[in-house]
DORO-933036 format. One record per residue (C-alpha): residue number from 0; residue in three letters; x, y, z. Coordinates in steps of 0.25 Angstrom, whole numbers, padded with zeros to 4 digits. Each point is the difference from the previous one (the first is absolute). Layout:
N
  drenba  vogu   east  north     up
     NUM   Ala      X      Y      Z
...
END
This chain:
590
  drenba  vogu   east  north     up
       0   Met  -0200   0002   0025
       1   Ser   0006  -0011   0011
       2   Ala   0007   0005   0012
       3   Ser   0013  -0005  -0005
       4   Ser  -0001   0010  -0010
       5   Trp  -0003   0011   0009
       6   Leu   0011  -0003   0009
       7   Glu   0010  -0001  -0012
       8   Ile  -0004   0015  -0005
       9   Ile   0000   0006   0016
      10   Phe   0014  -0007   0002
      11   Phe   0005   0006  -0013
      12   Leu  -0005   0014   0005
      13   Ala   0006  -0003   0012
      14   Leu   0013  -0002  -0005
      15   Leu  -0001   0014  -0008
      16   Ala  -0005   0007   0012
      17   Val   0013  -0004   0008
      18   Ser   0011   0003  -0011
      19   Thr  -0006   0013  -0004
      20   Pro   0005   0008   0011
      21   Leu   0012  -0007   0003
      22   Leu   0005   0000  -0015
      23   Gly  -0006   0014  -0001
      24   Asp   0007   0005   0012
      25   Tyr   0013  -0006  -0005
      26   Met   0000   0006  -0014
      27   Ala  -0005   0013   0005
      28   Lys   0016  -0001   0008
      29   Ile   0005  -0003  -0012
      30   Tyr  -0004   0010  -0011
      31   Gln   0001   0012   0010
      32   Gly   0015   0000   0001
      33   Gly   0009  -0001   0012
      34   Lys   0000  -0011   0009
      35   Ala  -0007  -0012  -0003
      36   Pro  -0002  -0014   0006
      37   Gly   0011  -0010  -0004
      38   Asp   0010   0011  -0004
      39   Arg   0013  -0008   0005
      40   Phe  -0004  -0011  -0009
      41   Phe  -0007   0007  -0012
      42   Leu   0010   0013  -0001
      43   Pro   0013  -0008  -0005
      44   Ile  -0008  -0006  -0011
      45   Glu  -0007   0013  -0005
      46   Asn   0014   0007   0000
      47   Leu   0007  -0010  -0008
      48   Cys  -0011   0000  -0010
      49   Tyr   0000   0015   0000
      50   Arg   0017   0000  -0002
      51   Val  -0002  -0011  -0011
      52   Cys  -0011   0008  -0008
      53   Arg   0007   0014   0004
      54   Val  -0012   0005   0007
      55   Asn   0000   0012   0009
      56   Pro  -0009  -0004   0012
      57   Lys  -0003   0014   0005
      58   Ser  -0002   0007  -0013
      59   Glu  -0015   0001  -0005
      60   Gln  -0006   0001  -0014
      61   Arg  -0013   0009  -0005
      62   Trp  -0011  -0008  -0007
      63   Arg   0005   0000  -0014
      64   Thr   0014  -0006   0005
      65   Tyr  -0008  -0010   0008
      66   Val  -0008  -0004  -0012
      67   Met   0013  -0001  -0009
      68   Ser   0008  -0009   0010
      69   Leu  -0014  -0010   0001
      70   Leu   0000  -0002  -0014
      71   Ala   0015  -0001  -0004
      72   Tyr   0000  -0011   0011
      73   Thr  -0012  -0006  -0004
      74   Leu   0004   0000  -0015
      75   Val   0015  -0005   0002
      76   Ser  -0006  -0012   0008
      77   Gly  -0011  -0002  -0010
      78   Val   0010  -0002  -0012
      79   Leu   0009  -0010   0009
      80   Thr  -0011  -0008   0003
      81   Tyr  -0004   0000  -0015
      82   Ala   0014  -0005  -0003
      83   Val  -0001  -0010   0011
      84   Leu  -0013  -0007  -0005
      85   Arg   0006   0001  -0015
      86   Leu   0013  -0006   0004
      87   Gln  -0006  -0011   0009
      88   Gly   0003  -0012  -0007
      89   His   0016   0005   0000
      90   Leu   0002   0005   0016
      91   Pro   0001  -0010   0012
      92   Gly  -0011  -0002   0009
      93   Asn  -0008  -0009  -0010
      94   Pro   0000  -0015   0005
      95   Asp  -0012  -0002  -0009
      96   His   0006   0005  -0013
      97   Leu  -0010   0009  -0003
      98   Ser   0001   0008  -0013
      99   Asp   0002   0015  -0002
     100   Val  -0014   0007   0003
     101   Pro  -0006   0006  -0013
     102   Gln   0002   0013  -0005
     103   Gly  -0015   0005   0004
     104   Val  -0002  -0007   0013
     105   Ser   0013   0006   0005
     106   Phe  -0004   0013  -0004
     107   Asn  -0013  -0001   0007
     108   Thr   0006  -0006   0012
     109   Ala   0012   0011   0002
     110   Ile  -0012   0010  -0001
     111   Ser  -0009  -0009   0009
     112   Phe   0010  -0001   0011
     113   Met   0006   0014   0000
     114   Thr  -0013   0006   0002
     115   Asn  -0005  -0008   0011
     116   Thr  -0011  -0008  -0009
     117   Asn   0006  -0014   0000
     118   Trp  -0009  -0003  -0013
     119   Gln   0005  -0014  -0004
     120   Asn  -0003  -0005  -0014
     121   Tyr   0008  -0012   0003
     122   Gly   0001  -0012   0010
     123   Gly   0011   0003   0009
     124   Glu   0003  -0015   0002
     125   Ser   0001  -0002  -0014
     126   Thr   0006   0012  -0005
     127   Met   0011   0007   0009
     128   Ser   0012  -0005   0006
     129   Gln   0003   0001   0014
     130   Leu   0011   0010  -0003
     131   Ser  -0011   0008  -0007
     132   Gln  -0010  -0001   0011
     133   Met   0009   0003   0010
     134   Phe   0009   0012  -0006
     135   Gly  -0010   0005  -0011
     136   Leu  -0013   0000   0007
     137   Val   0002   0001   0016
     138   Leu   0010   0011  -0003
     139   His  -0012   0007  -0004
     140   Gln  -0009  -0005   0010
     141   Phe   0008   0007   0011
     142   Ile   0003   0013  -0010
     143   Ser  -0014   0003  -0004
     144   Ala  -0006  -0002   0013
     145   Ala   0011   0010   0006
     146   Val  -0003   0010  -0009
     147   Gly  -0014   0000   0003
     148   Met   0003   0002   0014
     149   Ala   0011   0010  -0002
     150   Leu  -0010   0009  -0009
     151   Ala  -0011  -0001   0012
     152   Ala   0012   0006   0010
     153   Ala   0002   0011  -0010
     154   Phe  -0015   0003  -0001
     155   Ile  -0002   0001   0016
     156   Arg   0013   0008  -0001
     157   Ala  -0006   0010  -0010
     158   Leu  -0012   0002   0010
     159   Val   0007   0002   0013
     160   Arg   0011   0010  -0006
     161   Arg  -0003   0014  -0002
     162   Arg   0008   0010  -0011
     163   Gln   0009  -0011  -0003
     164   Thr   0004  -0006  -0013
     165   Thr   0005  -0014   0002
     166   Leu  -0007  -0013   0003
     167   Gly   0012  -0009   0006
     168   Asn   0009  -0008  -0007
     169   Phe  -0004  -0011  -0010
     170   Trp   0012  -0010   0002
     171   Val  -0001   0003   0016
     172   Asp  -0014  -0003  -0001
     173   Thr   0002  -0012  -0008
     174   Val   0011  -0007   0008
     175   Arg  -0005   0002   0013
     176   Thr  -0014  -0007  -0004
     177   Ile   0007  -0012  -0006
     178   Val   0010  -0002   0011
     179   Arg  -0009   0004   0012
     180   Val  -0014  -0005  -0004
     181   Leu  -0001  -0010  -0012
     182   Ile   0013  -0008   0001
     183   Pro  -0003  -0002   0016
     184   Ile  -0016  -0004  -0001
     185   Ser   0004  -0008  -0013
     186   Phe   0010  -0008   0006
     187   Val  -0007  -0003   0013
     188   Phe  -0013  -0006  -0008
     189   Ala   0010  -0006  -0009
     190   Ile   0004  -0010   0012
     191   Val  -0015  -0001   0004
     192   Phe  -0004  -0004  -0013
     193   Met   0012  -0010  -0002
     194   Ser  -0006  -0006   0014
     195   Gln  -0013  -0002  -0006
     196   Gly   0005  -0009  -0013
     197   Val   0003   0011  -0010
     198   Thr   0012  -0002  -0009
     199   Gln   0013   0006   0001
     200   Asp   0012  -0007  -0008
     201   Phe   0007   0001  -0013
     202   Ser  -0003  -0014  -0005
     203   Ala  -0005  -0003  -0014
     204   Ser  -0015  -0006  -0001
     205   Thr  -0001  -0013   0005
     206   His  -0007  -0011  -0009
     207   Val  -0010  -0008   0010
     208   Thr  -0010  -0011  -0002
     209   Thr  -0013   0004   0005
     210   Leu  -0011  -0008   0008
     211   Ala  -0011   0004  -0010
     212   Ala  -0002   0004  -0014
     213   Val   0006   0014  -0003
     214   Thr  -0003   0000  -0015
     215   Thr  -0005  -0007  -0012
     216   His   0007  -0002  -0012
     217   Glu  -0005   0003  -0012
     218   Thr   0001  -0016  -0004
     219   Gly  -0009  -0002   0013
     220   Ala   0011  -0006   0007
     221   Thr   0000   0004   0015
     222   Val   0012   0008   0005
     223   Leu   0006  -0001   0016
     224   Gln   0011   0009  -0003
     225   Gln   0001   0014   0004
     226   Asn   0012   0010   0002
     227   Val   0001   0008   0013
     228   Pro   0008   0013  -0002
     229   Gly   0011   0004   0011
     230   Gly   0005   0015   0002
     231   Pro   0002   0010   0010
     232   Val  -0016   0003   0003
     233   Ala   0000   0002   0015
     234   Ser   0009   0012  -0002
     235   Met  -0009   0005  -0012
     236   Ala  -0013   0000   0006
     237   Pro   0001   0010   0012
     238   Ile   0004   0011  -0008
     239   Glu  -0010  -0004  -0011
     240   Ala  -0011   0003   0010
     241   Leu   0007   0011   0008
     242   Gly   0003   0008  -0011
     243   Asp  -0013  -0002  -0005
     244   Asn   0007  -0005  -0013
     245   Gly  -0008  -0014  -0004
     246   Gly   0009  -0006  -0009
     247   Gly   0001  -0014   0004
     248   Tyr   0011  -0010  -0001
     249   Phe  -0011  -0010  -0007
     250   Asn  -0010   0002  -0010
     251   Ala  -0010  -0002   0010
     252   Asn   0005   0010   0009
     253   Phe  -0005  -0002   0015
     254   Ala  -0009  -0011  -0005
     255   His   0012  -0009  -0001
     256   Pro   0001  -0009   0011
     257   Ile   0017   0001   0002
     258   Glu  -0003   0014   0000
     259   Asn  -0011   0003   0009
     260   Pro  -0002  -0015   0007
     261   Asn  -0011   0003   0011
     262   Gly  -0010   0008   0006
     263   Ile   0011   0006   0010
     264   Thr   0009   0005  -0012
     265   Asn  -0014   0007  -0008
     266   Ile  -0003   0008   0012
     267   Phe   0014   0004   0002
     268   Ile   0002   0003  -0015
     269   Leu  -0013   0009   0002
     270   Trp   0006   0006   0012
     271   Leu   0012   0005  -0007
     272   Leu  -0006   0006  -0012
     273   Cys  -0008   0008   0008
     274   Met   0010   0003   0011
     275   Val   0008   0013  -0006
     276   Pro  -0012   0007  -0007
     277   Phe  -0008   0001   0012
     278   Ala   0012   0002   0010
     279   Phe   0003   0013  -0010
     280   Ala  -0013   0006   0004
     281   Trp   0006   0000   0015
     282   Thr   0013   0005  -0005
     283   Phe  -0007   0011  -0008
     284   Gly  -0006   0004   0014
     285   Arg   0012   0000   0008
     286   Met   0009   0007  -0010
     287   Ile  -0010   0012   0000
     288   Lys  -0003   0000   0014
     289   Ser  -0015  -0001  -0001
     290   Met  -0005  -0015   0003
     291   Arg  -0014   0005  -0002
     292   Gln   0004   0003  -0015
     293   Gly   0006  -0014  -0001
     294   Trp  -0011  -0007   0005
     295   Val  -0009   0007  -0009
     296   Val   0008  -0006  -0012
     297   Leu   0000  -0013   0007
     298   Ser  -0014   0000   0004
     299   Ala  -0004   0002  -0017
     300   Met   0010  -0011  -0003
     301   Ser  -0004  -0010   0010
     302   Ile  -0016   0002  -0001
     303   Leu   0001  -0001  -0015
     304   Phe   0009  -0012   0000
     305   Val  -0010  -0009   0009
     306   Val  -0012   0005  -0007
     307   Ser   0007  -0007  -0012
     308   Ile   0004  -0014   0009
     309   Leu  -0015   0000   0005
     310   Ile  -0006   0001  -0014
     311   Val   0009  -0010  -0007
     312   Val   0003  -0010   0011
     313   Pro  -0015  -0003   0003
     314   Leu  -0002   0001  -0016
     315   Glu   0009  -0012  -0001
     316   Asn  -0004  -0007   0011
     317   Arg  -0014   0000  -0005
     318   Gly   0004  -0009  -0011
     319   Asn  -0004   0000  -0016
     320   Val  -0014  -0001  -0002
     321   His   0001  -0007  -0013
     322   Leu   0011  -0011   0005
     323   Lys  -0013  -0005   0009
     324   Pro  -0009  -0007  -0010
     325   Ala   0014  -0008  -0004
     326   Gly  -0002  -0006   0014
     327   Val   0014   0008   0005
     328   Thr   0001   0001   0014
     329   Gln   0002   0014   0006
     330   Val  -0003  -0003   0013
     331   Val   0010   0001   0012
     332   Ser   0003  -0015   0004
     333   Ala   0012  -0007   0006
     334   Asp   0007  -0002  -0013
     335   Asn  -0006   0013  -0006
     336   Pro   0003   0012   0003
     337   Gly  -0012   0005  -0008
     338   Gly  -0003   0013  -0009
     339   Asn   0003   0001  -0014
     340   Leu   0012  -0007  -0002
     341   Glu   0002  -0001  -0015
     342   Gly   0014   0005  -0002
     343   Lys   0003   0000   0014
     344   Asp   0008  -0009   0009
     345   Ile  -0005  -0009   0011
     346   Arg   0013   0003   0009
     347   Ile  -0005   0015   0000
     348   Gly  -0014  -0001  -0003
     349   Ala  -0011   0011  -0004
     350   Thr   0003   0007   0011
     351   Gly   0015   0002  -0001
     352   Ser  -0002   0001  -0014
     353   Ala  -0009   0012   0001
     354   Leu   0009   0007   0011
     355   Asn   0012  -0001  -0011
     356   Ala  -0009   0005  -0011
     357   Ala  -0004   0014   0009
     358   Ala   0014   0002   0006
     359   Ile   0007  -0003  -0013
     360   Thr  -0006   0011  -0008
     361   Ala  -0004   0009   0012
     362   Thr   0016   0001   0000
     363   Ser   0006  -0001  -0012
     364   Thr   0006  -0015   0001
     365   Gly  -0007  -0008  -0010
     366   Gly   0006  -0013   0006
     367   Val  -0013  -0008  -0001
     368   Asn  -0002  -0014   0006
     369   Ser  -0013  -0003  -0008
     370   Ala  -0005   0003  -0014
     371   Leu  -0008   0011   0000
     372   Asp  -0006  -0002  -0014
     373   Ser  -0007  -0011   0008
     374   Tyr  -0007   0009   0010
     375   Thr  -0015   0005  -0001
     376   Pro  -0002   0011  -0008
     377   Thr  -0001   0010   0012
     378   Gly   0011  -0008   0009
     379   Gly   0009   0002  -0013
     380   Ala  -0005   0016   0000
     381   Val   0006   0002   0014
     382   Pro   0015  -0001  -0004
     383   Leu  -0003   0009  -0012
     384   Phe  -0006   0009   0006
     385   Asn   0010   0002   0012
     386   Met   0010   0002  -0012
     387   Met  -0008   0011  -0006
     388   Leu   0000   0007   0014
     389   Gly   0015   0002  -0004
     390   Glu   0003  -0009   0011
     391   Val   0000   0008   0011
     392   Ile  -0007  -0009   0010
     393   Pro   0012  -0001   0004
     394   Gly   0006   0000  -0012
     395   Gly   0014  -0004  -0004
     396   Thr   0013   0002   0009
     397   Gly   0000   0016   0002
     398   Thr  -0007   0002  -0015
     399   Gly  -0013  -0004   0008
     400   Leu   0004   0012   0012
     401   Tyr   0003   0012  -0011
     402   Gly  -0013  -0005  -0009
     403   Met  -0010   0001   0012
     404   Leu   0007   0013   0004
     405   Ile  -0003   0006  -0014
     406   Phe  -0015  -0006   0002
     407   Val   0001   0010   0012
     408   Ile   0005   0011  -0006
     409   Ile  -0011   0000  -0010
     410   Gly  -0011  -0004   0010
     411   Val   0006   0014   0008
     412   Phe  -0001   0007  -0012
     413   Ile  -0015  -0004  -0003
     414   Gly  -0004   0001   0013
     415   Ser   0005   0013   0002
     416   Leu  -0005   0005  -0013
     417   Met  -0014  -0004   0005
     418   Val   0000   0008   0013
     419   Gly   0007   0011  -0005
     420   Arg   0012  -0001   0007
     421   Thr   0015   0000  -0007
     422   Pro   0005  -0014  -0002
     423   Met   0012  -0002   0011
     424   Tyr   0005  -0013   0006
     425   Leu   0009  -0002   0010
     426   Gly   0001   0016   0000
     427   Lys   0005  -0001  -0016
     428   Gln  -0010   0008  -0009
     429   Ile  -0005  -0009  -0011
     430   Leu   0001   0008  -0014
     431   Ala  -0002  -0002  -0014
     432   Lys   0013  -0005  -0005
     433   Asp  -0001  -0011   0012
     434   Met  -0014  -0004  -0005
     435   Lys   0005   0000  -0014
     436   Leu   0011  -0011   0004
     437   Ala  -0011  -0008   0009
     438   Ala  -0008  -0001  -0012
     439   Ile   0010  -0005  -0009
     440   Tyr   0005  -0010   0010
     441   Ile  -0015  -0005   0000
     442   Leu  -0003   0000  -0013
     443   Val   0013  -0006  -0007
     444   Leu  -0004  -0015   0005
     445   Pro  -0016  -0001  -0005
     446   Val   0005   0007  -0014
     447   Thr   0011  -0010  -0002
     448   Val  -0009  -0013   0004
     449   Leu  -0013   0005  -0008
     450   Val   0007   0004  -0012
     451   Phe   0009  -0012  -0001
     452   Ala  -0011  -0009   0004
     453   Ser  -0010   0005  -0010
     454   Ile   0010  -0002  -0011
     455   Ser   0002  -0014   0004
     456   Val  -0015  -0004   0000
     457   Leu  -0001   0006  -0014
     458   Val   0012  -0006  -0007
     459   Pro  -0003  -0013  -0006
     460   Ser   0015  -0005   0000
     461   Thr  -0001   0001   0017
     462   Ala  -0012  -0009   0002
     463   Ser   0008  -0013   0001
     464   Ser   0006   0004   0014
     465   Ile  -0015   0001   0005
     466   Ala  -0004  -0013   0005
     467   Ala  -0016   0005   0001
     468   Thr  -0005   0005  -0012
     469   Gly  -0015   0001  -0005
     470   Ala  -0010   0008  -0006
     471   Pro  -0002   0015   0005
     472   Gly  -0011  -0002   0012
     473   Thr   0005  -0014   0004
     474   Thr   0006  -0005   0013
     475   Ala   0013  -0003  -0008
     476   Ala   0002   0012  -0006
     477   Ala  -0001   0008   0014
     478   His   0010  -0009   0006
     479   Gly   0009   0001  -0012
     480   Leu   0000   0016   0002
     481   Thr   0003  -0002   0014
     482   Glu   0012  -0008  -0004
     483   Val   0006   0011  -0008
     484   Val  -0004   0012   0009
     485   Tyr   0006  -0008   0013
     486   Ala   0012  -0003  -0009
     487   Tyr   0004   0016  -0003
     488   Thr  -0006   0004   0013
     489   Ser   0010  -0010   0008
     490   Ala   0011   0006  -0010
     491   Ala  -0002   0014   0002
     492   His  -0003  -0001   0014
     493   Asn   0013  -0009   0002
     494   Asn  -0006  -0011   0006
     495   Gly   0002  -0012  -0009
     496   Ser  -0011  -0010   0003
     497   Ala  -0008  -0005  -0012
     498   Phe  -0013  -0007  -0003
     499   Gly   0004  -0014  -0002
     500   Gly  -0005  -0001  -0014
     501   Phe   0008   0011  -0005
     502   Asn   0012  -0001  -0009
     503   Gly   0009   0011  -0001
     504   Asn   0011  -0006  -0007
     505   Thr  -0001   0007  -0012
     506   Leu   0006   0010  -0009
     507   Trp  -0011   0009   0004
     508   Tyr  -0003  -0001   0014
     509   Asn   0015  -0002   0002
     510   Ile   0003   0014  -0005
     511   Thr  -0013   0008   0005
     512   Leu   0000  -0007   0013
     513   Ser   0014   0006   0001
     514   Ile  -0004   0013  -0003
     515   Ala  -0011  -0001   0011
     516   Met   0010  -0004   0010
     517   Trp   0010   0011  -0003
     518   Val  -0010   0011  -0001
     519   Gly  -0007  -0005   0012
     520   Arg   0012   0001   0009
     521   Phe   0008   0012  -0005
     522   Phe  -0011   0009  -0006
     523   Glu  -0005  -0002   0014
     524   Ile   0012   0002   0009
     525   Ile   0004   0013  -0008
     526   Pro  -0013   0008   0002
     527   Ala  -0001  -0004   0014
     528   Leu   0015   0004   0003
     529   Ala  -0003   0013  -0006
     530   Leu  -0012   0003   0008
     531   Ala   0010  -0004   0012
     532   Gly   0011   0011  -0006
     533   Ser  -0012   0009   0000
     534   Leu  -0005  -0003   0014
     535   Val   0015   0001   0006
     536   Arg   0001   0014  -0004
     537   Lys  -0012   0005   0006
     538   Arg  -0002   0008   0013
     539   Thr  -0009  -0005   0011
     540   Tyr  -0013   0008   0005
     541   Ala  -0006  -0001   0014
     542   Leu  -0012  -0008   0000
     543   Thr  -0013   0009   0004
     544   Ser  -0014  -0005   0001
     545   Gly  -0003   0002  -0014
     546   Thr   0009  -0011  -0005
     547   Leu  -0004  -0012  -0004
     548   Arg   0004  -0010   0011
     549   Thr   0007  -0013  -0006
     550   Asp   0001  -0008   0012
     551   Ser  -0015  -0003   0004
     552   Pro  -0008  -0014  -0003
     553   Leu  -0008   0010  -0009
     554   Phe   0012   0002  -0009
     555   Val   0002  -0015  -0001
     556   Val  -0013  -0001  -0005
     557   Met   0002   0010  -0011
     558   Leu   0014  -0006  -0003
     559   Met  -0006  -0013  -0003
     560   Gly  -0012   0006  -0008
     561   Ile   0010   0008  -0008
     562   Val   0008  -0013  -0003
     563   Ile  -0013  -0009  -0004
     564   Ile  -0007   0010  -0009
     565   Leu   0012   0005  -0008
     566   Val   0002  -0015  -0003
     567   Gly  -0014  -0002  -0002
     568   Leu  -0002   0011  -0009
     569   Thr   0013  -0004  -0009
     570   Tyr  -0001  -0017   0000
     571   Phe  -0015  -0003   0002
     572   Pro  -0003  -0001  -0015
     573   Ala   0011  -0010   0000
     574   Leu  -0005  -0007   0012
     575   Ala  -0015   0001  -0004
     576   Leu   0003  -0007  -0014
     577   Gly   0009  -0011   0006
     578   Pro  -0001  -0006   0015
     579   Leu  -0013   0005   0003
     580   Ala  -0006  -0003  -0014
     581   Glu   0006  -0014   0002
     582   Gln  -0007   0001   0014
     583   Phe  -0013   0001  -0005
     584   Ser   0000  -0004  -0013
     585   Gly   0005  -0014   0005
     586   His  -0011   0001   0009
     587   Phe   0008  -0002   0013
     588   Gly  -0009   0007   0010
     589   Phe   0006   0007   0013
END
C-alpha cells in the first residue's frame, strides 16, 4: 500500500474521532429530555409538528404502543410511496416524462425504502421521476433513519430507568431526530456537495455531444451522443449516507461522477455514513452516566471496523493475480492509482473503493462506489462478513447500537454462567425471558438468509439471475453462490448493496427479497423493544465483587469474541462454499 492510501485511511478515522464525541454529546442532550441546544430555534418547529399530528409531547408509551406507532407510521408512508411510484407518469415533477413504475418494482422499492434497505432493482435516472426521488424515496430516507435512532434512544432509557413501564414517546423521538439531527447535518453537507460539483436542479436530461464514443450501434456506427441527467442530487446524497440508507439517485450510485465527483466528496460520504452509528455509542455512555460502559461498546465496534478495513484495503491494493499475465499494470504510478481496478473508478482508486466497501457494510448503508462483484474473492468476502455480523460494527443509525447491546447482554449471560455468577448488566438481572428474546433477535436474520438462499440455488428457474454459473466445485459455481447469499444477506440486514452480476428484478426475487427486508427490519425491532420493555421494569441491584465487570478491556475482548463466534458458527458453511472456495480453487493465493 502507498503512503497516500495510509493517509486516506488515517484522515477518515480522524474525522470520526472528532465527530463522535461532539455529536454523541449533542444527541444525549436531545434524547434525555429537558433543555437541549437549539431549543429557541427547534422547539417552535417541533411544537408545530405535534399540533398538526395531535401528539401530546409530554405523554409516554409502553413498548407495545411504541411498536404499534412505529408500524403504523411506516406502513402508511410505505403505501403512500407505492402510490406515488405507480402513478408517477401522471404526476408533476417528471421533466423526462418517465412512465409509471411497474408493479413488482414499485412493491419491492416501497418495502426497500421503508425498511431502510434501499435495495434498488432499477436504474434511478431512467426509472424514477424527480418527484418520486424527492417525495417517494428521500422522505423514507429521513423517516427510516429517524426510526432506528428513536429505537436506540428507547433501548437506552430501558437500561437507565428502574421499575417503570414506559420507554418514551415514539413521535417525539422521531420528530426531534429529524428536526435536530438529520435535517441540519444534511443541509450543511448538501451545500458542501454542491460546491464540489454535485448537481442540484430540476432540469430534464441534457442531450450532449461527447468528445469520445460512448457506445457503438448494432450497425457498427460510432455514437457520440449522450444524455446527462439533471435533478436534485446534492440534497439526496447527504441523507443517503447520513441515514445509512444507500439508495442513490443514479444507477451507479456513489460511483457516478455527478453524485460523487472527487476524493473530497468521497471521504465526506464515508464520514457521513459512519458519523451517527459511532456517535450513538458515545451517547449511550452519556445517557447511562458511565462513559466506561460507553467506551466498551465503542471500542468493540471500532476495533472490528478497523480490522475489516485493514483486511479489504490491502487485498484490493495488492491487485488481482489473474490480471498480471494479461499485462495489466497494477502498480502505483503518476496516472495509475494501482491495485485491483476492475469494477472501480480511477478517480476513487482501490483504497477509496475498498474503504467504501468496508464502511457501507459495517453500517447498513449499501451505497457502493465500485462493483463488489469484481473484488478478489476474499476482498468481496469482507463486506459480506461485515453484514453477517449483524451490522453492529458500528451498524445502522441506532440499530447498530441496540444490536450491539443485545450482544452485550448475551455476553453477560454466557460469561456470568461460566464463572458461576448471576447474569447482571448495569445492575439489572438478565433472566431466561430476556435471553429468549435476545436469541430470537440473533436467529431471525440467519434463518431468513439461509432458507431463501438455499431455495434460490436449488430452483432451476432462478438460475438466470445469477451471472456466474458452473458445475459444482468450480470457481464460477462458488462465485454464483456468493451472489445469491450476498443478495439475501443484504436484504435481510437492510443494507441494500449487491454483487454487480446479480439480477434481482424478477418475480421470485422481488417477492422473496421484499419478505427478507420486511422480516429483517420488523422481526428484529419487535423482540428488541420487547426486551427493552422487560429491562425497564426491572429493579437495580448493587454491584459487588461477585458481579461480572462489563466496563473492562477484558469484556471488550469477550464481546468481540461473542460477535464473531456466533456469526462464524451460523454462516461459516456458506462462506466456505462461496468466497473461500473461490479463493482457493481459483488459485488467488494470499
